[in-house]
C-alpha positions in Angstrom: -133.5 -14.2 152.6 -133.7 -17.9 153.6 -136.9 -18.6 151.8 -137.2 -22.1 153.3 -136.6 -20.8 157.0 -139.2 -18.0 156.3 -141.9 -20.4 155.0 -141.3 -22.9 157.9 -141.8 -20.2 160.4 -144.6 -18.8 159.0 -146.4 -22.0 158.4 -145.4 -23.7 161.5 -144.0 -26.5 159.8 -140.9 -28.8 159.8 -138.0 -27.8 157.6 -138.4 -31.1 155.7 -142.0 -30.6 154.9 -141.4 -27.1 153.4 -138.2 -28.4 151.5 -140.1 -31.3 150.1 -143.0 -29.0 149.0 -140.8 -26.6 147.3 -139.0 -29.2 145.4 -142.2 -30.8 144.3 -143.8 -27.6 143.0 -140.5 -26.6 141.3 -140.5 -30.1 139.4 -143.7 -29.1 137.9 -146.0 -31.0 139.9 -149.7 -30.0 140.3 -151.1 -29.1 143.8 -154.1 -31.9 143.6 -151.2 -34.3 142.5 -148.9 -33.5 145.5 -151.5 -33.0 148.1 -153.2 -36.5 147.0 -150.2 -38.9 145.8 -147.1 -37.5 147.8 -148.2 -37.3 151.2 -145.3 -38.8 152.7 -143.1 -36.3 151.3 -144.9 -33.2 152.8 -146.5 -34.7 155.7 -150.2 -35.1 154.7 -150.6 -31.2 154.2 -153.9 -30.5 152.5 -154.5 -28.9 149.3 -155.3 -25.5 150.5 -152.3 -25.3 152.9 -150.3 -26.2 149.8 -151.7 -23.7 147.7 -150.9 -21.0 150.4 -147.5 -22.3 150.6 -147.1 -22.0 146.8 -148.6 -18.5 146.6 -146.3 -17.3 149.7 -143.2 -18.8 147.8 -144.1 -17.0 144.6 -144.4 -13.7 146.6 -141.1 -14.3 148.5 -139.1 -15.1 145.4 -140.5 -12.0 143.7 -139.5 -9.8 146.7 -136.0 -11.3 146.3 -136.0 -10.5 142.6 -136.8 -6.9 143.5 -134.4 -6.8 146.4 -131.5 -7.7 143.8 -132.8 -5.4 141.4 -132.8 -2.5 143.8 -129.5 -3.1 145.3 -127.9 -3.5 141.9 -129.3 0.1 141.0 -128.1 1.6 144.3 -124.6 0.1 143.9 -124.5 1.5 140.3 -125.1 4.7 141.6 -122.3 4.4 143.9 -124.6 4.9 147.0 -124.7 1.6 148.7 -123.3 1.8 152.2 -123.3 -1.2 154.4 -125.9 0.0 156.8 -128.3 0.5 153.9 -127.7 -3.0 152.7 -128.4 -4.6 156.0 -131.9 -2.7 156.0 -132.5 -3.8 152.4 -131.6 -7.3 153.2 -133.7 -7.2 156.2 -136.9 -6.2 154.5 -139.9 -8.5 154.6 -142.3 -6.6 152.5 -142.4 -5.1 149.1 -143.5 -1.9 150.7 -140.7 -1.7 153.1 -138.0 -2.3 150.2 -139.7 0.6 148.0 -139.5 3.1 150.9 -135.8 2.1 151.4 -135.3 2.7 147.6 -137.2 5.8 147.2 -134.5 8.3 147.6 -132.6 6.5 145.1 -135.1 5.8 142.5 -135.4 8.3 139.4 -138.2 10.8 140.0 -139.8 13.2 137.8 -138.5 16.7 137.9 -139.2 18.0 141.3 -138.9 21.2 143.0 -135.9 20.0 145.1 -134.1 18.7 142.0 -134.5 22.2 140.7 -133.4 23.6 143.8 -130.3 21.5 143.6 -129.6 22.4 140.0 -129.6 26.2 141.2 -126.7 25.0 143.9 -128.8 25.4 146.9 -128.1 21.7 148.3 -125.1 23.0 150.5 -127.2 25.5 152.0 -130.0 22.9 152.5 -127.6 20.7 154.5 -126.1 23.7 156.3 -129.4 24.4 157.6 -130.5 20.8 158.3 -127.6 20.4 160.5 -128.7 23.4 162.8 -125.1 24.4 163.2 -125.6 27.7 162.5 -122.7 30.4 162.9 -124.8 33.3 161.6 -127.2 35.2 163.7 -130.1 35.1 161.1 -130.9 32.5 158.2 -131.0 35.6 155.9 -127.2 36.0 156.7 -126.7 32.2 156.1 -128.4 32.3 152.5 -127.1 35.5 151.4 -124.0 34.1 149.9 -126.3 31.6 147.6 -128.0 34.6 146.1 -127.1 34.2 142.3 -129.3 35.8 139.7 -127.8 33.9 136.7 -128.8 30.6 138.5 -132.4 31.8 139.0 -131.8 32.6 142.7 -132.6 36.3 142.8 -133.4 36.9 146.3 -132.4 35.6 149.8 -136.2 34.3 150.1 -135.6 32.3 146.8 -132.7 30.7 148.4 -134.2 29.8 151.6 -137.3 28.4 149.7 -135.2 26.4 147.7 -133.4 25.0 150.7 -136.9 24.3 152.3 -137.9 22.1 149.2 -134.7 20.0 149.5 -135.2 19.6 153.2 -138.9 18.7 152.5 -137.9 15.9 150.0 -135.2 14.4 152.2 -137.5 14.2 154.9 -140.4 12.8 152.4 -137.9 10.2 151.0 -136.6 9.1 154.8 -137.8 5.1 155.1 -137.9 5.6 158.9 -140.3 8.4 158.9 -142.7 6.7 156.4 -142.6 3.5 158.4 -143.2 5.4 161.9 -146.3 7.3 160.1 -147.8 4.3 158.3 -147.7 2.7 161.7 -149.5 5.5 163.1 -152.0 5.6 160.6 -152.9 2.1 161.0 -153.0 2.4 164.8 -154.6 5.9 165.2 -155.9 7.0 161.9 -159.7 7.4 161.0 -161.3 6.4 157.8 -164.2 8.7 156.9 -166.7 9.5 154.0 -168.9 12.2 152.9 -171.8 12.3 150.3 -170.1 13.7 147.0 -173.5 14.6 145.7 -176.8 15.3 147.3 -178.7 12.3 146.1 -180.2 9.4 147.9 -178.6 6.0 147.1 -177.5 2.6 148.6 -174.5 4.4 150.1 -176.6 6.9 152.2 -175.3 5.4 155.4 -171.9 6.5 154.5 -172.6 9.9 154.0 -171.5 11.0 157.3 -169.1 7.8 158.3 -166.0 7.7 160.4 -164.2 4.6 162.0 -160.9 3.9 163.3 -158.7 2.3 160.7 -157.9 -0.5 162.9 -161.5 -1.5 163.3 -163.0 -0.9 160.1 -164.8 -4.0 158.6 -163.4 -5.4 155.3 -167.1 -5.1 153.9 -167.2 -1.4 154.8 -163.9 -0.7 153.0 -165.2 -2.4 149.7 -168.4 -0.3 150.1 -166.7 2.8 150.4 -164.3 2.2 147.7 -167.3 1.3 145.3 -169.5 4.4 146.4 -166.4 6.4 145.7 -166.0 4.8 142.4 -169.3 5.6 141.4 -169.0 9.2 142.3 -171.5 9.1 145.5 -168.7 9.3 148.2 -165.6 11.2 149.1 -163.5 8.9 151.1 -160.3 10.0 153.1 -158.0 8.3 155.7 -156.8 10.8 158.3 -154.2 11.3 161.2 -154.2 14.3 163.7 -151.6 16.5 161.9 -149.9 17.3 165.2 -149.3 13.7 165.9 -147.9 13.4 162.5 -145.5 16.2 162.8 -144.5 15.1 166.3 -143.6 11.5 164.6 -141.3 13.2 162.1 -139.7 15.4 164.7 -139.0 12.4 166.7 -138.0 10.2 164.1 -135.7 12.2 162.2 -135.3 15.8 163.2 -134.6 15.0 166.9 -132.9 11.8 166.2 -129.5 12.9 166.5 -129.0 14.3 170.0 -125.6 15.6 169.7 -127.1 19.2 169.1 -129.3 19.1 172.1 -126.4 18.1 174.3 -124.1 20.8 173.2 -127.0 23.4 173.9 -128.0 21.8 177.1 -124.4 22.2 178.2 -124.4 25.9 177.2 -127.6 26.2 179.1 -126.4 24.7 182.2 -123.4 27.3 182.4 -125.9 30.0 182.1 -128.1 28.9 184.6 -125.5 28.7 187.0 -124.5 32.3 186.8 -121.7 33.9 189.0 -121.3 30.4 190.4 -119.9 29.2 187.2 -116.6 30.7 186.0 -117.1 32.3 182.5 -115.1 30.7 179.9 -112.1 32.0 178.6 -113.2 31.4 174.9 -116.5 30.7 173.4 -117.9 27.3 174.2 -119.1 26.7 170.7 -118.6 28.5 167.5 -122.5 28.1 166.6 -124.9 31.0 167.2 -127.6 30.0 169.6 -130.2 32.3 167.8 -129.1 31.1 164.4 -129.4 27.2 165.5 -132.9 28.0 167.0 -134.1 29.9 163.8 -132.6 26.8 161.7 -134.6 24.3 163.8 -137.7 26.1 163.2 -136.8 26.3 159.5 -136.6 22.6 159.3 -139.6 22.0 161.3 -141.6 24.4 158.9 -140.1 22.3 156.0 -141.2 19.1 157.6 -144.7 20.6 157.8 -144.6 21.3 154.3 -143.0 17.6 153.5 -146.0 16.2 155.5 -148.8 18.4 153.7 -147.5 18.2 150.2 -145.4 14.8 149.7 -146.1 12.6 152.4 -149.9 12.7 153.5 -151.1 12.3 149.9 -148.6 9.4 149.3 -149.1 7.6 152.8 -153.0 8.0 152.4 -152.8 6.2 149.1 -150.7 3.7 150.6 -153.0 3.1 153.7 -155.9 3.0 151.4 -154.2 0.6 149.1 -153.2 -1.9 152.1 -156.9 -1.6 153.4 -158.2 -2.5 149.8 -155.7 -5.4 149.6 -156.7 -6.6 152.9 -160.4 -6.4 152.0 -159.8 -8.1 148.5 -157.8 -10.7 150.1 -160.5 -11.5 152.6 -163.3 -11.2 150.4 -161.6 -13.5 147.7 -161.3 -15.9 150.6 -164.7 -15.7 151.4 -165.9 -16.3 147.7 -163.6 -19.2 147.6 -165.1 -20.7 150.8 -168.7 -20.3 149.4 -167.6 -21.8 146.0 -166.4 -24.8 147.4 -169.6 -26.1 148.9 -171.7 -25.0 146.2 -169.4 -27.1 143.7 -169.2 -30.1 146.0 -173.2 -29.9 146.8 -174.5 -33.7 146.5 -175.9 -34.6 143.3 -179.5 -35.6 142.5 -178.0 -38.6 140.8 -180.1 -41.0 138.3 -183.3 -38.7 138.4 -185.1 -37.2 135.4 -185.3 -33.5 135.8 -187.7 -31.1 134.5 -186.1 -27.9 134.3 -187.7 -24.2 134.2 -185.9 -21.0 133.4 -188.4 -18.3 134.7 -189.1 -15.2 132.7 -192.0 -12.9 131.9 -192.0 -11.5 128.4 -190.1 -14.4 126.8 -192.0 -17.1 128.9 -190.7 -19.9 130.9 -188.3 -22.1 129.1 -188.5 -25.6 129.7 -186.3 -28.6 129.3 -186.6 -32.5 130.3 -183.1 -34.2 130.9 -182.9 -37.8 131.8 -180.6 -39.3 134.3 -177.5 -38.9 132.1 -178.1 -35.4 131.3 -179.5 -36.2 127.9 -182.2 -33.7 126.7 -185.7 -35.3 126.1 -188.2 -32.5 125.6 -188.1 -28.6 125.4 -190.7 -26.1 125.0 -191.8 -22.6 126.2 -194.7 -22.3 128.7 -196.1 -18.9 130.1 -197.3 -18.8 133.7 -197.7 -14.9 133.9 -199.6 -14.1 131.1 -203.1 -14.7 132.2 -205.5 -17.6 132.8 -205.8 -19.3 130.0 -202.0 -19.6 129.1 -201.4 -20.7 132.9 -203.9 -23.5 132.4 -202.2 -24.7 129.3 -198.7 -24.5 131.0 -200.2 -26.8 133.6 -201.2 -29.3 131.1 -198.1 -29.2 129.2 -196.1 -29.6 132.2 -198.3 -32.4 133.4 -198.2 -34.3 130.2 -194.3 -34.0 130.3 -194.1 -35.2 134.2 -195.9 -38.4 133.0 -194.5 -38.8 129.4 -190.9 -38.7 130.7 -191.5 -40.0 134.1 -190.0 -36.8 135.8 -188.8 -37.3 139.1 -188.0 -33.7 140.3 -188.4 -30.0 138.9 -185.3 -27.8 139.0 -186.5 -24.0 139.0 -184.1 -21.1 138.4 -184.1 -18.4 141.1 -184.1 -15.4 138.5 -186.8 -12.9 137.1 -190.3 -14.6 137.7 -189.0 -17.3 140.1 -191.5 -16.5 142.7 -194.5 -17.0 140.2 -192.7 -20.0 138.5 -192.4 -21.6 142.0 -196.1 -21.1 142.7 -197.1 -22.8 139.6 -194.9 -25.8 140.0 -196.3 -26.3 143.6 -199.7 -26.0 142.2 -199.1 -28.3 139.2 -197.2 -31.1 141.4 -200.2 -31.1 144.0 -202.7 -31.4 140.9 -200.5 -34.4 139.2 -200.3 -36.2 142.6 -204.0 -35.9 143.0 -204.5 -37.2 139.4 -201.9 -39.9 139.2 -200.8 -40.8 142.8 -197.2 -40.1 142.1 -195.0 -37.6 144.0 -192.9 -34.9 142.5 -190.8 -32.5 144.4 -189.0 -29.4 143.3 -185.9 -27.4 144.0 -185.0 -23.7 143.5 -181.4 -23.6 142.2 -179.0 -20.7 141.7 -179.3 -19.7 137.8 -176.1 -17.2 138.4 -174.2 -17.7 135.4 -176.7 -19.7 133.5 -177.2 -16.9 130.9 -173.4 -16.5 130.5 -173.1 -20.3 129.8 -176.0 -20.6 127.4 -174.5 -17.6 125.2 -170.8 -19.0 125.2 -169.0 -20.9 122.5 -169.1 -23.9 124.8 -172.8 -24.0 124.8 -173.0 -23.7 121.1 -170.8 -26.4 120.6 -172.7 -28.7 123.3 -176.1 -27.7 121.9 -176.0 -26.2 118.5 -179.6 -27.5 118.0 -181.0 -25.3 120.7 -181.4 -21.7 121.1 -179.8 -19.5 123.9 -182.8 -19.8 126.3 -183.4 -23.6 125.9 -179.7 -24.0 126.5 -180.1 -21.8 129.9 -182.9 -24.2 131.1 -180.9 -27.2 130.2 -178.0 -25.9 132.4 -180.4 -25.3 135.2 -181.6 -29.0 135.3 -178.1 -30.4 134.8 -176.8 -28.3 137.7 -179.4 -30.1 140.1 -178.2 -33.4 138.7 -174.3 -32.7 139.0 -173.6 -29.2 140.2 -169.7 -29.9 139.7 -169.9 -31.1 136.2 -172.4 -28.2 135.1 -170.7 -25.2 137.2 -167.2 -26.0 135.8 -168.4 -24.7 132.4 -169.0 -21.3 134.0 -166.6 -18.7 135.2 -166.4 -18.9 138.6 -166.9 -15.1 138.9 -170.2 -15.4 137.5 -171.6 -18.2 140.0 -172.5 -15.2 142.3 -171.5 -16.5 145.8 -169.2 -13.6 147.0 -169.4 -9.9 147.6 -168.1 -7.0 145.6 -166.4 -9.7 143.2 -166.4 -7.1 140.3 -164.4 -4.8 142.3 -161.6 -7.2 143.3 -158.2 -7.8 141.6 -159.4 -10.0 138.7 -156.0 -11.9 138.2 -156.0 -12.8 142.0 -159.7 -13.6 142.0 -159.5 -16.0 138.9 -156.3 -17.7 140.5 -158.0 -18.2 143.8 -161.3 -19.4 142.1 -159.6 -21.8 139.6 -157.8 -23.1 142.5 -161.0 -24.0 144.2 -162.5 -25.5 140.9 -159.5 -27.5 140.3 -159.3 -28.9 144.0 -163.0 -29.9 143.9 -162.9 -31.4 140.5 -159.8 -33.5 141.2 -161.2 -34.8 144.8 -164.4 -36.1 143.1 -162.7 -37.3 139.8 -164.1 -37.5 136.4 -165.3 -40.5 134.2 -163.0 -40.6 131.2 -165.7 -42.0 128.9 -168.4 -39.2 129.9 -166.6 -36.1 131.0 -167.1 -32.8 129.1 -163.8 -31.2 127.9 -164.6 -28.4 130.5 -164.6 -30.9 133.3 -161.5 -32.8 131.9 -159.6 -29.3 131.5 -159.6 -29.0 135.5 -158.0 -32.3 136.0 -154.5 -31.9 137.1 -152.0 -32.0 134.4 -154.5 -31.5 131.7 -155.0 -28.3 129.7 -157.8 -27.2 127.4 -155.8 -28.6 124.4 -155.3 -32.1 125.9 -159.0 -31.9 127.2 -160.3 -31.8 123.6 -157.9 -34.4 122.5 -159.2 -36.6 125.0 -162.7 -36.3 123.8 -161.7 -36.5 120.1 -159.7 -39.7 120.8 -162.9 -41.1 122.7 -165.0 -40.1 119.6 -162.7 -41.5 117.1 -161.7 -44.7 118.8 -164.7 -45.3 121.0 -164.7 -45.7 124.9 -161.4 -46.0 126.8 -161.1 -49.4 128.3 -158.2 -48.5 130.5 -156.3 -45.8 132.1 -153.0 -46.7 129.9 -154.8 -45.8 126.8 -154.4 -42.2 127.8 -150.8 -42.4 126.6 -152.0 -42.7 123.1 -153.8 -39.1 123.2 -151.8 -36.8 121.3 -149.9 -34.3 123.5 -150.8 -36.0 126.6 -146.8 -36.9 127.6 -145.6 -38.8 130.6 -145.6 -36.1 133.0 -149.2 -35.3 132.3 -150.0 -38.8 132.4 -148.5 -39.0 135.9 -150.5 -35.8 137.1 -153.8 -36.9 135.7 -154.2 -40.8 135.9 -155.4 -41.1 139.4 -158.0 -38.6 139.0 -159.8 -40.2 136.0 -162.1 -43.2 136.3 -162.7 -45.8 133.8 -165.6 -47.8 135.0 -165.6 -50.1 131.9 -162.0 -51.4 132.3 -161.4 -54.8 133.2 -158.9 -53.7 135.9 -161.2 -52.7 138.8 -158.2 -50.3 140.0 -158.9 -48.2 136.8 -162.2 -47.3 138.5 -160.5 -46.1 141.9 -158.3 -43.4 143.2 -155.5 -45.6 143.6 -152.6 -44.1 141.1 -151.3 -46.5 138.5 -147.8 -46.2 140.1 -149.3 -48.0 143.2 -151.3 -50.7 141.4 -148.5 -53.4 142.7 -148.6 -52.1 146.1 -152.9 -52.4 146.0 -152.6 -55.9 144.7 -149.8 -56.8 147.3 -152.2 -55.4 150.2 -155.2 -57.7 148.6 -152.8 -60.7 148.3 -151.4 -60.3 152.0 -155.1 -59.9 153.4 -156.4 -63.0 151.4 -158.3 -61.2 148.8 -158.0 -60.7 145.2 -159.1 -57.8 142.6 -162.3 -60.1 142.0 -163.2 -59.7 145.6 -163.1 -55.9 145.1 -165.4 -55.8 142.0 -167.7 -58.0 144.1 -167.5 -55.8 147.1 -166.4 -58.6 149.6 -163.8 -56.9 151.3 -165.5 -56.3 154.8 -162.5 -57.8 156.8 -159.8 -55.6 154.8 -159.5 -53.1 157.5 -159.2 -55.5 160.3 -156.9 -57.9 158.6 -154.7 -55.0 157.5 -154.7 -53.6 161.2 -153.5 -57.1 162.4 -151.0 -57.2 160.1 -149.7 -53.6 161.2 -149.9 -50.7 158.5 -146.1 -49.8 159.4 -144.9 -53.6 158.5 -147.2 -53.6 155.3 -146.1 -50.2 154.2 -142.6 -51.4 154.5 -143.2 -54.6 152.7 -145.2 -53.1 150.0 -142.4 -50.1 149.3 -145.1 -47.2 150.1 -145.9 -44.8 152.8 -148.5 -45.4 155.4 -150.6 -42.5 154.4 -150.5 -44.1 150.8 -151.4 -47.5 152.2 -154.2 -46.1 154.1 -155.6 -44.3 150.7 -155.4 -47.4 148.8 -157.5 -49.5 151.4 -160.3 -46.8 151.4 -160.3 -46.8 147.5 -160.4 -50.5 147.6 -163.2 -50.6 149.8 -165.3 -48.0 147.9 -164.2 -48.4 144.3 -165.8 -45.6 142.0 -167.0 -43.8 145.2 -167.9 -40.0 144.9 -167.2 -38.1 148.1 -170.1 -36.0 147.6 -172.6 -38.9 148.4 -171.5 -38.8 152.0 -172.7 -35.2 152.3 -176.5 -34.6 153.5 -178.7 -34.5 150.4 -180.2 -31.2 149.0 -183.4 -30.1 150.2 -186.4 -30.8 147.8 -189.8 -29.0 148.3 -193.4 -29.9 147.3 -195.2 -26.7 148.5 -194.5 -22.8 148.8 -194.6 -20.0 151.1 -195.5 -16.3 150.3 -193.6 -13.7 152.4 -197.0 -12.7 153.6 -197.3 -15.8 155.1 -194.3 -15.6 157.5 -194.9 -14.8 161.0 -192.5 -13.4 163.6 -191.5 -16.5 165.8 -192.0 -19.1 163.1 -189.4 -22.0 162.7 -188.7 -22.8 159.2 -185.9 -25.0 157.4 -183.8 -23.3 154.9 -180.7 -23.5 152.5 -177.7 -21.3 153.2 -177.4 -19.4 149.5 -174.5 -17.1 150.4 -172.1 -16.3 153.3 -170.6 -12.9 153.7 -168.6 -10.9 156.2 -171.9 -9.5 158.2 -174.0 -12.7 158.0 -175.7 -15.4 155.8 -178.6 -15.5 153.4 -181.1 -18.4 153.6 -183.3 -19.5 151.3 -186.6 -20.4 153.3 -189.0 -21.2 150.5 -190.1 -17.4 149.6 -188.6 -15.6 146.7 -186.4 -13.3 148.8 -183.7 -14.7 150.8 -183.7 -14.1 154.5 -180.6 -12.6 156.5 -179.0 -14.0 159.5 -177.1 -11.4 160.9 -173.6 -12.6 162.3 -174.7 -11.6 165.7 -177.7 -13.8 165.3 -175.8 -17.2 163.9 -174.4 -18.6 167.3 -174.7 -18.2 170.9 -171.1 -18.0 171.0 -169.0 -15.2 169.6 -167.7 -15.9 166.1 -165.5 -13.7 164.0 -166.9 -14.6 160.6 -170.1 -16.4 159.6 -167.8 -19.2 157.8 -166.8 -20.5 161.4 -170.2 -22.0 161.5 -171.9 -21.8 158.2 -171.3 -23.0 154.4 -173.0 -22.5 151.4 -175.6 -25.4 150.8 -175.9 -26.1 154.5 -179.7 -27.0 155.5 -180.4 -25.0 159.0 -183.2 -24.2 161.1 -184.1 -20.5 161.6 -186.6 -18.4 163.3 -188.3 -15.3 161.9 -187.1 -12.2 163.7 -188.9 -9.7 161.4 -190.4 -9.2 158.2 -190.3 -5.7 156.3 -193.0 -6.3 153.4 -192.2 -2.9 151.8 -188.5 -3.4 151.4 -189.0 -7.2 151.1 -186.5 -7.8 153.8 -186.5 -10.9 156.2 -184.5 -10.9 159.3 -183.7 -14.4 160.7 -182.0 -16.1 163.9 -180.4 -19.5 164.7 -179.9 -18.5 168.4 -181.3 -21.1 170.8 -182.3 -23.5 167.8 -181.1 -27.0 167.7 -179.7 -27.7 164.5 -180.3 -31.0 163.0 
């Protein structure tokens, strides 16, 4: 297979783009580095496309490796024909390759194998050809009766022949391909209750839908219901249709027999008008041929029931699961990206509340740099006296630490804690005249982090519960820096993540984390090992070495010092340097996204436009773009020996040294009051924050404990295939209440006909 040509066609790119991308990957470059600093080589492809190319490249190379293994195996058996080799070379998916290899791979002992050992293969092939000279099948099978071989009767001989033919049909790649296409186009996936018990899967107790139309989230729900023992799931195709496909594809694919029989029949119909032949037209017995055809068709039915259907059904279900998993992982990744890239609430003192009933509400105050100032435990659900004490404690902390905002985890007792916070904020404003706002944040993964080795190393002086509160506070201040400490699967912005292939899920989510961290960059003097380990070219060991070097030698004063860090070699330096910021450096370029390899080009651009690096530090480059445009980017790029995309990136970085791309996004929505689900009325319009986007809609936090659902049909006036076309996690949207089910605590929302801000 020509992999470059395949990738070029599949991605709709130029051949040079694919060739250069593959070469860069093979040279050991990371995706963030390729995306950011080798734009000229691949034509400014973004990191997501580059990852897709990388994934597809790996698949195609593994496919080619398996192709060679199969060709070698069949050749060693002496069974590789030119026709078979052409088919194997043309296969584009692994399943097709394996179907072609199926007749030649070693199997466990089968009925067909045992029949062959008894010498019945010639009989099977004789019947398979349907060129029978005997009047009956019994006459044809009689010579094969041999008690010593275990063939005691004619029936035994015919049964063995049938088993051989059934396996021959089952192993045919064309039959399997045709049947799989039929299952995909016309099959039905259905489920029934496995036990009489009410459950969340009740809607699937009598369920059926076309395989071609079934939604991915339904596939995942069916699989989980089956796994938990509530459902029996199957994929079916009308048996008559399946047998017709086998007959058409294999049994009657050779038209020679029909032609011969048709010639005999024509002469019979002609009667007296047709002269009788002097000799028999054919040595074959017409009744025997018909009986053999019926025998083969019966064997085909056995092949389908016993061998093909169970195998193809498993494969179709596997394909459906792979598709559902792939799309679910994609949705998870799409949700994770905006969550990680949520705008930070910078330089604010945060009081964090980790809600709880029995163990109380764990409280921590962190300053604008994330340093812990105070911790305590308050009780907001243990009676009036302790409720009042909790208010006094929080008001003292608000005043003492000059708190700007309260961060509340959305877990157990979150509603009660939110009401408490809103009341306390109101009283505090009345008493002091100072406003404090609050925000409910997702605490998904906070408990996982607080019990981790990383948290113990970071906060050895605090117990597990207090660490969780600190995390809740810090994830409001800088979501990215805090969330990278948590396994992405624990962040909770997907669906059925525990049912997905964990290797693929981890790879996809780690890729998102890597892209987000590198797009923002990291402060070399403050970044944690967890954050540094996601920078291109840096692994966990190097990240710890960077922090150890920092602690031993003091703050980094320039990027070049990275070369002194143990185990951080030239290649790692090349990959990571541009993504690390050193605000303390005398060289202002060390605090930008300009790569050290382009420092000369950056200084040259400044010089040609009449500026110096001192002007960069002073922010006096207001005319840089106009002057560069006047000189011409093509001309400048040629003179500075860089590409135009790199030159424009340099210009952008010089205009905003130390910039954070998240600052350009809308800020998170902070609140100062609280609603109860009982306060909601049909027709009310409210602002809310999108918390999760899934296949059938989006969940929106509108300020009550329960998120509301905007069904996909209520998101837009236009038809959309998936909610992610319109919404992302973290979006602030205006919604209207469609309905409220107090008993089930369900809120139905709509965005239709509402102008979004």
